[in-house]
C-alpha positions, 0 to 999 in steps of 0.5 A: 343921558337917553333913557333905556327901553324897558319890557315887562313880562308876566310869569306864573311859572306855567310852560306857556309864560316860560315860552314868553320869557324866552320871547321877552328876552329876545325882544330886549336883545333886539330893542336893547332894553332892560327885561322886567319879569313879574310874578303876582301872587294874588291874595285870594289864590289858594293854588299857589302854596309857595311863599312869596320869599321863596318864590323871590328866591326862584325869580332871582336864579330864573332871572339870572339864567335868562340875563346870562343865556341873552346877555341881557339886564334882568330885574324881577318882582314877586308880589302880592295884590290884585294881579290886573292891578299889579300888573299895571302899576309896575307897567307904569312905573317902569314905564313898559314899551309893552307887556308880554304874556304867554297863553296856552288855551288847552292849559285852563288852569294857568294863572293866565287863561283866556279870560284874564289874558282877553281882560288884561288887553281890554285893560291895559294902556300899554301894547300886549303881546301875546305868545302862544309858541316856543322861541326856536330861534333867535332870528324872529320878529323879521316878517310882520303882518299888518291888517289896514282897516279902511273903518279905523285909524291905522297910525299906532300900528304903523309906528310899531311896524317902524319900530320893529324896521328900524330895530330889527330890519323887519318886513311888513306885510300890509293886508288891504281889502279889494272893493268895487264900491267907489266909497269904500275904495276910496277909503281903503287906498286913502288907508293904504297910502297913508300907511304906505307914506308913514312906513317909506318915510321911515325906510321900512321895507313892505309888501302889500296883499290885497285880499277880496274879503270883507273889512270886518273880517280882515283881521282874521285873514290877516292872522291866516296869512301870517301862518301861510307866510311864515310870519312873526308876528300880527299887529292888531288895533282894538278900542277899549270900549266894547259893545254890550253883545261882548258880554254875550258873543265872544270879542274878535280879540278872544276868537284870535286867542283861541285860534290855533295858529300860533303866530304872536300877536300884538294888541295896541289900542287906539289913541283916539278914543 
C-alpha cells in the first residue's frame, strides 16, 4: 500500500497562521495528502493563558471545519515544549513533505514573527513554505517561479517544480541570468539546459525569462517577477551554513520575508551541503 503524503502546518490561531492553514488545506487536496495542524505552547511563554486542554478542544473544532470545507483528512497536535524542537520532532514523526507557516511582518507579537520564521527556515530539514496572503481562490499554485542560479545546484528546486507540475499541472517560469562574460555565460547555459532537460523529461510546462541582473540578486528579481506575472509560488534554494555577516546584516531569506510582495515562498535546502 502506498504511503500517503503528509503536510504539516503551524498555527498560533493568529490571522496569518489561519491563512496558512487555508493554503495548507488546498495543497493537501492538490497532493492528495493528509493535513496535520500543530499548535505549540512554549514552556516559558507567558502570553498564552489557555491551558493545553482548551487548546486541544479549539483545535478539534478548527480541524473539523477545515476537513469539511476542503474534504480532506485532518489531524491535529496541541503540545507543550520548545517551539523549534517540537516542530521538527512532529515533522519527522509524520514524515512531512514540507512545513507551512503564515507570516505577517506587521504583526510582531505573533508567535511566528520574523526571527522565529527565519530560524525555522534555517534549521529545518524539510522544505518550508511561508504564506503571506489570504487564500482568495482554489485555482492556485498553477504559476511558479524558479530562479536558475549558475553558482548553486538546482536539482532540489527542479524536483519540486516537477512535483507541482505532476500533481497540479503547474507552469514553471525559469529565471536565468544573461551575461557577456564567456565563463559565466557557459555556466549559466549549462545550468539552464540541465534544468530544462529535467523538466522536459517529466513533461512539466515551462517558459524561460532571461534577465540582465547579476546572479547574486536573481532571487530578488525572481520575487519581483512573481508579482508582475501574478505567480503563486517562488522556489528558493538556501544554505544551512550562514556566514558570520548574517548575524550583522539581514540574510537573503530575511529580506525576502520582509518584502511587501505577497507571493508564497518555498525555501529548500541543498542536499549537497
